[in-house]
C-alpha positions as a printed Julia matrix, in Angstrom:
695×3 Matrix{Float64}:
  -2.69    5.01   39.08
   1.37    4.54   38.53
   3.41    3.68   35.24
   2.45    0.18   33.03
   3.6    -0.84   29.91
   1.19   -2.03   27.36
   2.94   -4.24   24.65
   0.3    -3.01   21.48
   0.61   -2.64   17.99
   1.31    0.57   16.0
  -1.11    2.71   13.64
   0.8     5.57   12.0
   1.27    3.42    8.93
   0.0     0.5     7.25
   2.7    -1.67    8.21
   1.63   -1.91   11.97
   4.65   -2.37   13.74
   4.45   -4.19   17.2
   5.13   -1.51   20.04
   5.22   -1.28   23.77
   3.53    1.68   25.53
   4.64    3.37   28.27
   1.95    4.9    30.49
   2.21    7.4    33.7
  -1.02    8.05   35.49
  -3.2     6.67   32.11
  -1.0     8.68   29.91
   0.54    8.03   27.14
   4.34    9.17   27.28
   6.39    7.58   25.51
   6.78    4.33   22.48
   9.33    2.48   21.36
   9.49   -1.14   19.39
   8.25   -3.87   21.55
  11.87   -5.55   22.45
  10.26   -9.33   22.8
   9.3    -8.82   18.78
  11.74  -10.84   16.23
  12.84   -8.4    14.11
  12.11   -5.3    16.01
  14.77   -5.37   18.75
  13.18   -1.82   20.52
  12.95    0.15   17.63
  11.12    2.15   16.18
  10.35    4.87   12.64
   9.96    8.49   13.91
   6.28    8.51   12.95
   5.83    5.69   15.4
   7.89    7.6    17.82
   4.96   10.43   17.29
   1.75    8.22   18.38
   1.01   10.61   21.1
   0.98   13.69   19.41
  -1.63   11.81   17.07
  -3.29   11.33   20.53
  -3.38   14.25   22.22
  -3.98   16.16   19.1
  -6.6    19.01   19.74
  -6.99   19.06   15.3
  -8.57   15.9    15.04
 -12.4    14.56   14.95
 -13.35   14.78   18.52
 -17.06   13.01   18.15
 -20.11   11.98   15.59
 -20.89   14.71   13.45
 -23.55   14.86   10.92
 -23.45   17.33    7.52
 -25.4    20.9     8.04
 -24.18   22.66    4.51
 -22.92   21.91    1.4
 -20.65   19.23    0.89
 -17.23   20.26    1.43
 -18.53   23.55    3.26
 -17.78   23.24    6.9
 -20.91   22.95    8.47
 -21.38   20.51   10.62
 -23.65   19.4    14.07
 -21.96   17.24   16.76
 -24.49   14.43   17.69
 -24.1    11.22   19.96
 -23.13    8.04   18.88
 -26.55    6.85   19.07
 -28.49    9.44   16.99
 -25.13    8.89   14.32
 -25.12    5.16   13.71
 -29.24    5.13   13.86
 -29.02    8.01   11.21
 -25.82    5.86    9.2
 -28.17    2.42    9.0
 -31.39    4.2     8.63
 -29.88    5.43    5.57
 -28.16    2.14    4.38
 -31.28   -0.04    4.6
 -33.34    3.16    2.6
 -30.59    2.83   -0.32
 -30.54   -0.78   -0.47
 -34.4    -0.84   -0.05
 -34.17    1.73   -3.14
 -31.12    0.78   -5.12
 -30.7    -3.27   -4.24
 -28.2    -4.23   -2.1
 -24.85   -3.85   -3.99
 -25.58   -0.12   -4.35
 -23.1     0.0    -1.06
 -19.66    0.58   -1.75
 -17.04    0.32    1.72
 -12.97    1.41    0.73
 -10.02    1.02    2.96
  -6.49    0.54    3.4
  -6.37   -3.17    4.0
  -4.7    -4.79    6.77
  -5.28   -7.38    9.1
  -8.07   -6.02   11.01
 -10.44   -6.62    8.28
 -12.42   -9.52    9.18
 -15.44   -7.82   11.21
 -16.51   -5.27    9.16
 -16.06   -7.58    6.35
 -18.26   -9.7     7.64
 -21.21   -7.14    7.99
 -20.55   -5.99    4.19
 -21.72   -9.08    3.79
 -24.26   -9.33    6.03
 -25.74   -6.42    4.78
 -25.64   -8.78    1.56
 -23.04   -6.01   -0.35
 -20.19   -7.35   -2.91
 -18.32   -3.89   -3.01
 -15.82   -4.03   -0.52
 -12.84   -2.18   -2.51
  -9.77   -1.21   -0.54
  -7.11    1.67   -1.87
  -4.87   -0.69   -3.6
  -5.3     0.88   -7.07
  -3.53    4.11   -6.2
  -0.54    1.53   -4.44
   0.32   -2.24   -4.74
  -1.98   -3.58   -7.04
   0.51   -4.18  -10.01
   1.94   -6.18   -7.84
  -1.03   -8.19   -7.1
  -1.89   -8.97  -10.08
   1.56   -9.23  -11.33
   2.54  -12.58   -9.43
  -1.22  -14.08   -9.77
  -0.18  -14.33  -13.51
   3.22  -15.25  -13.39
   2.77  -17.45   -9.85
  -1.06  -17.95   -9.09
  -1.05  -16.84   -6.01
  -0.77  -13.18   -4.68
   2.0   -11.12   -3.59
   1.46  -12.57   -0.02
   2.24  -15.72   -1.0
   5.9   -15.03   -0.57
   8.31  -13.25    1.8
  11.79  -11.53    1.83
  14.75  -13.28    3.45
  16.41   -9.66    4.01
  18.57  -11.41    6.99
  20.09  -14.18    4.76
  20.0   -12.05    1.62
  23.36  -12.15   -0.32
  21.97   -9.03   -2.77
  19.16   -7.38   -2.77
  17.89   -5.3    -5.52
  15.32   -2.16   -4.98
  13.31   -0.97   -7.57
  10.03    0.02   -6.62
  10.53   -0.28   -3.02
  12.36    2.49   -0.4
  12.77    0.21    2.46
  14.49    3.01    4.57
  12.06    5.76    3.55
   8.79    3.58    3.33
   9.24    1.67    7.47
   9.06   -1.28    8.18
  11.27   -1.84   11.1
  11.81   -5.67   10.9
  12.39   -4.9     7.01
  14.89   -2.33    7.84
  16.93   -4.19   10.91
  17.06   -7.44    8.39
  18.1    -5.48    5.54
  21.18   -4.4     7.3
  21.88   -7.64    9.42
  22.45   -8.97    5.41
  24.18   -5.75    4.75
  26.54   -6.47    8.17
  27.09  -10.23    6.96
  28.3    -9.07    3.44
  25.17   -9.03    1.13
  25.04   -5.93   -1.82
  22.37   -4.05   -2.17
  21.27   -2.35   -5.3
  19.45    0.28   -6.26
  17.42    1.54   -9.36
  15.33    4.98   -9.62
  15.05    8.27  -10.81
  17.23    9.8    -7.91
  19.05    9.16   -5.04
  16.91    7.88   -2.21
  18.2     7.14    1.35
  18.53    3.1     0.33
  20.93    4.84   -2.59
  23.22    6.38   -0.2
  23.71    2.66    0.89
  24.06    0.89   -2.2
  26.67   -1.1    -3.8
  25.51   -0.38   -6.95
  23.2     2.87   -7.81
  21.88    3.1   -11.52
  19.66    6.23  -12.27
  17.33    5.26  -14.91
  15.33    7.55  -17.3
  11.88    8.22  -16.15
   9.34    5.65  -17.56
  11.99    2.61  -18.89
  12.48    0.62  -15.86
  11.25   -1.97  -18.09
  13.45   -1.6   -19.95
  16.24   -2.12  -17.69
  14.6    -5.14  -16.8
  14.16   -6.42  -19.7
  17.9    -6.17  -20.78
  18.71   -8.22  -17.58
  16.5   -10.78  -18.38
  18.27  -11.12  -22.07
  22.03  -10.94  -20.45
  20.44  -13.7   -17.51
  19.68  -15.84  -20.65
  22.57  -15.17  -23.13
  25.08  -15.5   -20.45
  23.49  -18.91  -19.05
  23.56  -16.85  -15.78
  20.37  -18.74  -14.75
  19.76  -21.4   -13.02
  19.23  -24.41  -15.16
  17.72  -26.89  -13.23
  15.37  -24.36  -11.33
  14.51  -23.61  -14.85
  13.9   -27.18  -16.21
  11.94  -28.2   -13.56
   9.46  -25.19  -12.52
   9.91  -22.93  -15.68
   6.96  -22.95  -18.27
   7.56  -21.56  -21.8
  11.23  -20.83  -20.76
  11.84  -20.54  -24.6
   8.94  -18.29  -25.26
  10.65  -15.65  -23.23
  14.45  -16.28  -24.31
  13.12  -15.51  -27.98
  10.99  -12.59  -26.58
  14.05  -11.01  -25.12
  16.1   -11.81  -27.64
  16.17   -7.58  -29.25
  16.09   -6.12  -25.59
  20.32   -6.23  -25.37
  22.2    -4.04  -22.67
  23.15   -2.01  -25.74
  19.97   -1.18  -26.65
  18.76   -0.39  -23.04
  21.64    2.13  -22.91
  20.19    4.36  -25.47
  16.53    4.12  -23.68
  17.78    4.18  -19.81
  20.73    5.63  -19.98
  22.91    2.91  -17.97
  25.91    1.97  -19.74
  25.51   -1.43  -21.24
  28.8    -2.67  -19.26
  27.64   -1.85  -15.57
  24.34   -4.01  -16.83
  25.76   -6.68  -17.67
  28.65   -6.16  -14.48
  24.82   -6.2   -11.8
  24.09   -9.72  -13.75
  27.01  -11.4   -12.98
  26.85  -10.05   -9.38
  23.51  -11.59   -9.25
  23.9   -14.93  -10.14
  27.03  -15.29   -7.91
  24.89  -14.54   -5.22
  21.78  -16.66   -6.57
  20.0   -17.89   -5.44
  20.14  -16.13   -2.18
  19.03  -13.19   -4.13
  16.2   -10.63   -3.43
  14.62   -8.61   -6.08
  11.75   -6.65   -3.96
   8.47   -6.46   -6.62
   8.07   -3.36   -5.19
   5.09   -1.28   -2.31
   3.36    1.03   -4.24
   3.65    0.39   -8.04
   0.39    2.7    -9.44
   3.68    4.44  -11.57
   3.93    3.87  -15.34
   1.77    2.83  -18.1
   3.63   -0.72  -17.97
   4.23   -0.85  -14.26
   2.31   -4.51  -14.32
   4.94   -5.55  -16.92
   7.61   -3.96  -15.25
   6.93   -5.85  -11.91
   6.16   -9.28  -13.84
   9.7    -8.72  -14.93
  11.09   -8.56  -11.44
   9.12  -11.77  -10.32
  10.34  -13.73  -13.42
  14.22  -12.56  -12.74
  13.85  -14.01   -9.39
  12.81  -17.36  -11.03
  15.68  -17.37  -13.22
  18.34  -16.59  -10.72
  15.95  -19.62   -8.32
  15.26  -17.18   -5.43
  11.9   -18.39   -5.11
  11.49  -20.42   -1.97
  15.47  -20.62   -1.5
  16.61  -19.46    1.84
  17.9   -15.26    1.35
  15.71  -15.3    -1.34
  12.18  -15.16   -1.28
  10.55  -17.98    0.8
   6.92  -18.92    0.61
   5.16  -17.39    3.15
   3.46  -19.65    6.02
   0.19  -19.4     7.13
  -1.16  -20.91   10.69
  -1.75  -24.48    8.68
   1.7   -24.71    6.87
   3.03  -25.06   10.61
   0.42  -27.89   12.55
  -1.62  -24.99   13.87
  -5.35  -23.66   13.73
  -6.13  -20.84   12.27
  -7.75  -17.54   13.66
 -11.76  -18.2    13.62
 -13.29  -16.06   10.28
 -16.58  -13.62   11.43
 -16.72  -13.26    7.13
 -17.69  -17.11    7.05
 -20.87  -16.5     9.43
 -22.53  -15.25    6.13
 -22.38  -16.35    2.32
 -20.59  -14.26    0.34
 -22.61  -11.8    -1.47
 -24.22  -12.93   -4.66
 -24.0   -10.34   -8.02
 -21.49   -8.44   -9.92
 -18.76   -6.11   -8.65
 -19.48   -2.48   -9.71
 -16.31   -1.94  -11.09
 -16.44   -4.42  -13.61
 -13.44   -7.19  -11.82
 -14.49  -11.01  -12.53
 -16.79  -10.4   -15.01
 -16.19   -7.47  -17.34
 -14.6    -8.4   -20.58
 -11.09   -6.99  -20.19
 -11.99   -6.77  -16.41
 -11.58  -10.89  -15.52
  -7.69  -11.53  -14.95
  -7.9    -9.17  -11.85
  -7.7   -10.27   -8.83
 -11.44   -9.54   -6.9
 -10.4    -9.63   -4.26
 -10.43   -5.34   -3.31
 -11.04   -4.8    -7.06
 -10.95   -1.46   -8.42
 -12.24    1.26   -6.38
 -11.48    3.76   -9.44
 -13.39    2.02  -11.51
 -16.33    1.49   -9.13
 -16.54    5.51   -9.04
 -17.2     5.17  -13.06
 -20.24    3.01  -12.15
 -21.39    5.3    -9.42
 -21.06    7.78  -12.36
 -23.09    5.96  -15.06
 -24.86    4.1   -12.77
 -24.04    0.94  -14.32
 -24.33   -1.87  -13.99
 -26.84   -0.39  -11.24
 -26.43    2.61   -8.71
 -24.13    3.28   -6.26
 -25.77    5.56   -3.76
 -23.98    5.08   -0.31
 -19.84    4.74   -0.17
 -18.22    4.15    3.18
 -14.63    4.79    3.08
 -12.64    3.65    6.36
 -10.07    4.66    7.17
  -9.25    5.94    3.33
  -8.87    9.41    1.67
  -9.12    8.54   -1.77
  -8.94   12.36   -2.6
  -5.13   12.66   -1.51
  -4.78    9.09   -2.85
  -5.79    9.65   -6.3
  -5.59   12.07   -8.84
  -6.86   15.37   -8.79
  -9.58   15.86   -6.18
 -12.11   17.67   -7.56
 -12.39   15.2   -10.58
 -12.7    12.17   -7.74
 -15.14   14.57   -6.08
 -17.34   14.79   -9.45
 -17.6    11.13   -9.74
 -19.32   11.32   -5.94
 -22.06   14.03   -6.72
 -25.12   11.51   -7.06
 -24.28    9.33   -3.85
 -26.35    9.92   -1.24
 -24.7     8.85    1.53
 -21.15    9.58    1.82
 -19.56    8.51    5.66
 -16.07    8.77    6.91
 -14.62    6.51    9.31
 -11.55    8.05   10.65
  -9.6     9.02   13.44
  -7.72   12.3    11.55
  -9.8    14.94    9.16
  -8.62   14.75    5.56
 -10.53   15.55    2.38
 -12.57   12.82    1.84
 -13.9    13.58    5.8
 -14.19   16.67    5.26
 -16.69   16.25    1.9
 -18.64   13.67    4.09
 -22.19   13.44    5.31
 -21.22   12.16    8.34
 -17.79   11.56   10.23
 -17.58    8.88   12.84
 -14.27    9.19   14.8
 -12.3     6.48   15.48
 -10.07    6.42   18.44
  -6.32    6.24   17.98
  -4.17    3.55   17.86
  -3.59    3.96   21.59
  -6.73    4.82   22.35
  -8.64    1.48   21.22
  -8.38   -2.71   21.26
  -8.37   -4.38   17.65
  -9.68   -7.68   16.51
  -6.63  -10.53   16.82
  -4.23  -10.26   13.65
  -2.17  -12.99   11.99
   0.91  -12.51   11.08
   2.02  -14.87    8.48
   5.65  -15.39    7.55
   8.84  -18.16    7.98
   7.43  -17.86   11.79
   3.79  -17.59   11.51
   2.14  -15.88   14.44
  -1.02  -13.95   16.37
  -0.44  -10.49   17.73
  -2.96   -8.29   19.54
  -3.68   -4.6    19.36
  -4.18   -3.65   22.85
  -5.79   -0.32   24.22
  -2.89    1.51   26.29
  -5.31    4.67   27.19
  -8.91    5.21   27.39
 -10.21    7.73   24.34
  -9.51   11.04   25.48
 -12.63   12.15   23.07
 -16.08   10.75   22.36
 -14.48    8.15   19.54
 -15.04    4.1    19.37
 -13.2     1.45   18.13
 -13.56    0.12   14.7
 -15.38   -3.01   16.06
 -17.25   -0.28   18.39
 -18.7     1.32   15.4
 -19.47   -1.57   12.9
 -20.84   -4.11   16.05
 -23.16   -0.94   16.26
 -24.26   -0.53   13.13
 -24.73   -4.39   13.18
 -27.19   -4.02   15.91
 -29.33   -1.4    14.12
 -29.61   -3.84   10.78
 -30.63   -6.58   12.14
 -26.95   -8.61   12.18
 -27.15  -10.62   15.31
 -24.23  -12.77   15.0
 -21.7    -9.54   15.17
 -23.87   -7.41   17.95
 -20.81   -7.55   20.74
 -20.3    -4.84   23.11
 -17.26   -6.31   24.8
 -13.56   -6.86   23.25
 -13.12  -10.12   24.63
 -16.02  -11.71   23.67
 -14.4   -11.26   20.18
 -11.43  -12.86   20.7
 -12.63  -15.66   22.2
 -14.26  -16.43   19.28
 -11.56  -15.78   16.87
  -9.17  -18.36   19.46
 -11.9   -20.87   19.26
 -10.42  -23.69   18.15
  -6.72  -22.83   18.02
  -5.69  -23.95   21.85
  -4.8   -20.17   22.52
  -6.38  -18.53   25.26
  -5.75  -14.66   25.61
  -4.28  -14.48   28.43
  -1.26  -16.3    26.43
  -0.44  -13.03   24.86
   0.03  -11.11   28.17
   3.53  -11.26   28.14
   4.83  -10.14   24.77
   1.54   -9.22   23.16
   2.91  -12.1    20.49
   1.99  -15.8    20.28
   4.29  -17.57   17.78
   3.05  -20.63   16.33
   6.28  -22.44   15.17
   9.69  -22.56   16.99
  11.48  -22.19   14.02
  10.95  -20.62   11.12
  10.04  -23.05    8.3
  11.86  -22.86    4.49
   9.27  -24.85    2.3
  11.14  -26.57   -0.45
   9.35  -25.87   -4.04
   7.51  -28.73   -4.63
   4.51  -29.47   -6.47
   1.27  -27.8    -5.94
   3.99  -24.53   -4.95
   2.31  -22.45   -7.54
  -1.24  -21.9    -8.88
  -0.93  -22.26  -12.28
  -2.43  -24.42  -14.95
   1.1   -26.3   -15.04
   1.87  -26.05  -11.31
   5.0   -24.06  -12.9
   6.01  -20.64  -13.33
   4.23  -19.51  -16.12
   5.74  -17.17  -19.05
   1.99  -16.75  -20.81
  -0.91  -16.48  -18.66
  -4.57  -17.65  -20.16
  -6.37  -15.07  -18.17
  -4.64  -12.07  -18.96
  -4.1   -13.5   -23.19
  -8.03  -13.92  -23.09
  -8.3   -10.19  -21.62
  -7.0    -9.08  -24.74
  -3.16   -8.7   -23.32
  -0.48   -9.89  -23.89
   1.91  -11.98  -20.98
   5.15  -10.85  -22.86
   4.72   -7.42  -23.91
   6.8    -5.63  -26.31
   8.83   -2.65  -24.83
   7.51    0.66  -26.03
   9.57    3.98  -24.78
   8.0     6.32  -22.64
   6.24    9.8   -23.76
   8.46   12.64  -23.86
   8.23   15.31  -22.13
   7.23   19.03  -23.5
   9.66   20.95  -24.3
  10.47   22.57  -20.73
   8.57   20.67  -19.08
   9.39   17.99  -16.01
   7.04   14.2   -15.44
   6.4    14.62  -11.67
   7.38   11.74   -9.44
   6.63   11.27   -5.78
   7.26    9.22   -3.29
   7.89    8.8     0.63
  10.09    9.83    3.49
  10.85    8.09    6.84
   9.05   11.33    8.96
   5.02   10.78    6.89
   2.76    8.7     5.88
   1.81   10.55    2.61
  -1.04   12.66    3.92
  -2.17   11.1     7.25
   0.68   12.93    9.4
   1.55   16.08    7.93
  -0.66   17.96   10.84
   0.93   15.6    13.66
   3.05   18.52   15.9
   6.09   16.53   16.12
   6.15   15.66   12.77
   5.15   18.85   11.28
   8.01   20.21   13.73
  10.92   18.02   11.69
   9.34   18.5     7.93
   6.79   20.69    7.43
   6.72   21.18    4.23
   7.87   19.19    0.78
  10.45   20.19   -1.26
  11.03   20.09   -5.12
  13.93   18.33   -6.1
  15.25   19.67   -9.35
  18.24   18.95  -11.63
  21.32   21.24  -11.51
  21.65   21.55  -14.82
  17.58   22.28  -15.36
  17.38   24.79  -12.53
  20.41   26.82  -13.89
  18.64   26.91  -17.16
  15.9    28.17  -15.54
  17.49   30.65  -13.09
  16.74   28.82   -9.72
  19.02   28.5    -6.88
  19.02   26.21   -3.2
  16.19   26.37   -1.46
  14.59   29.4    -3.35
  10.61   28.56   -3.45
   9.55   28.2    -6.65
   6.38   27.81   -8.88
   4.86   23.95   -9.65
   1.73   24.38  -11.71
  -0.21   21.65  -14.52
  -3.93   21.89  -15.42
  -4.65   25.64  -13.88
  -3.52   23.97  -10.44
   0.29   26.11   -8.85
   1.63   25.17   -5.94
   4.68   27.2    -4.1
   7.42   25.09   -3.2
  11.3    25.19   -2.51
  13.65   23.79   -4.63
  16.09   21.43   -3.35
  18.83   21.43   -6.39
  21.4    18.26   -6.9
  22.93   16.12   -9.53
  20.94   13.31   -8.08
  17.44   13.31   -9.71
  16.96   12.79  -13.34
  16.69   15.86  -15.8
  14.06   14.85  -17.53
  11.99   14.89  -13.89
  11.23   16.38  -10.76
  10.13   14.92   -7.39
   8.5    15.57   -4.36
   7.22   14.27   -1.17
   3.61   12.72   -1.55
   0.89   14.19    1.14
   1.13   17.66    1.27
  -0.52   21.01    0.11
  -3.29   20.62    1.83
  -5.91   23.46    2.49
  -8.65   22.27    5.08
  -8.94   25.02    7.87
  -9.6    22.62   10.82
  -5.77   20.94   10.33
  -4.08   24.57   11.63
  -0.57   23.16   11.0
  -1.2    21.84    7.6
  -3.07   24.12    5.64
  -1.61   25.49    3.02
   2.15   23.74    3.41
   3.71   22.13    0.67
   2.69   21.29   -2.93
   0.04   18.22   -3.84
   1.56   16.22   -6.12
  -1.92   14.64   -6.87
  -3.18   18.01   -8.35
  -0.92   17.91  -10.76
  -2.72   15.01  -12.79
  -5.0    16.56  -14.27
  -7.9    13.39  -14.72
  -5.33   11.69  -13.61
  -7.71    8.76  -12.69
  -8.96    7.78  -16.11
  -5.15    7.0   -16.73
  -4.37    3.63  -15.44
  -2.83    0.43  -16.09
  -4.81   -2.16  -17.73
  -2.56   -5.01  -16.78
  -2.13   -4.71  -13.56
  -4.85   -2.23  -12.25
  -3.32    0.54  -10.74
  -3.3     3.97  -11.75
  -0.03    5.23  -13.83
   0.32    8.25  -11.7
   3.57    9.18  -13.07
   2.56    9.27  -16.52
   2.63   13.57  -16.26
   3.89   16.56  -16.98
   4.66   19.97  -15.31
   6.25   23.33  -15.52
   7.99   24.67  -13.01
   9.29   28.65  -12.89
  10.76   30.6   -10.16
């Protein structure tokens, strides 16, 4: 067979960087970044480089299985694909016939490969498509909608041309998008400043010109003070504000009490330091990027904090600006035709969403696209507005992503069919009724994806090797279910016909992807100026007051409330990412486990001394009856009110031979935490819990 290089797309996290796979005699030997992809330059993060270990991991699900014991007991029967798909299709049909079309709930991790299975959901008539985002970026999405009238992906980040980048809820150097990392460093090499605002010195903080270690839960106070200084010291872009900001006077009045001196008392950041920072921003404007964040499911006011980030970007004239937040381009913006959608084959399902988004009082202002899956679990318990009796978790592990897995599991007890479509073991898969194993990304073709941006493009994920075990591509699984449920329009037996359908009318053929795996739809980046129609608000401007938010009983400009104090002797639990792992998905990966087998507990030096805790000593961290052993990382560079750990550890599944019993599970330290959510943006408030730490 010899050696070949296959251009594809990584699947080790949700970024999906373009890759090049070296295949020798049918075996994937080496992965690097696609050298032909803009911004990648052949580079890859550690997770991407460890993709071969996922493929050849004997611990992953190797064939379809149906549960034989109780849920979570680990008793399974191996079945053929025909048996598994027959069973799932029959159960879905029975449940919909008994309880109604909308009795089927679905959740995934989002991304660009959803069109085919979302068409399947439309075809069977359920309105209940959800993604994982209420444990991640829902606050960002809804904040963008409340200010601009379009979602968070309506703008991009021109890091390469930025003059000042601010990272507050975005850890670019650990939650890695390879192109963003390369572009950030390219910008820094050209003189861009970097500011990091966090409760600890993460990796970006070690590269920063300004690092502000804020008191946990006070980011909103910091941002309100920044707006106060920008307005009172006339550091904002007066022309942009006059042309494109509605109700600026109401914002100016609202922030009057939030002076830098006031913020110093709340955040611990000196007033002089904050004012100097504001002057730096004004000097760099409009080529400023204050990143609105990725994972913002943190505090009860994270929606409002994110909203202030978008407002600050607007005040600096950064929206639509080169080196700022340019408008995202879709194929149509550069004179090209987009991919044909399978979803358009079926009408949008009628009926109300189970999570109440779009119709229930207090939930009308939320983006209805993927809704809020934690509220759908509520509906499953109460059977209101109707019963939820089937749940498909597609490449999604809610029991690890959401707080207190036993509490979440209890919400599913009346669900009659739980299907895990997954390429790895997880708590959710272990508690499922049926496991439909996905071929990992090196072994599967995918539907074509569109990459929007200054230069939009189509990209293809091609199978680099044949499946190692008895697993299938995502499209094969849903085509198989569609065939059994009478959806002839989705009854495909090869990926080439799917690609042909998608490319119809675009003038692009699948042969055009052969050389690089990418078809660019524009020769040069397009920077669209701000013009009439840029903002999708009623006024056509950046709005300080959002009528939808107000109609749902929430203020657009919310007065600041100080965070809850930790009880005596306790710490606020905080968590985040590292470059070596993708949440809990990669902890059992042999190559990555070798590099980082367990997480550590960041604890402030003085607090550790008071407890008699020394560096690298194992300590006990506990809350609500859950206790875990974890190694202490004693440092000055974490706020004394908080402890921090990398998310995704503390696995207890016997099938994960490496990860089992290693480290602590942060989500288990948040008792019934799924009920504590931000009513402004919809995301869970996961850093509003307190833990004890002892030797």
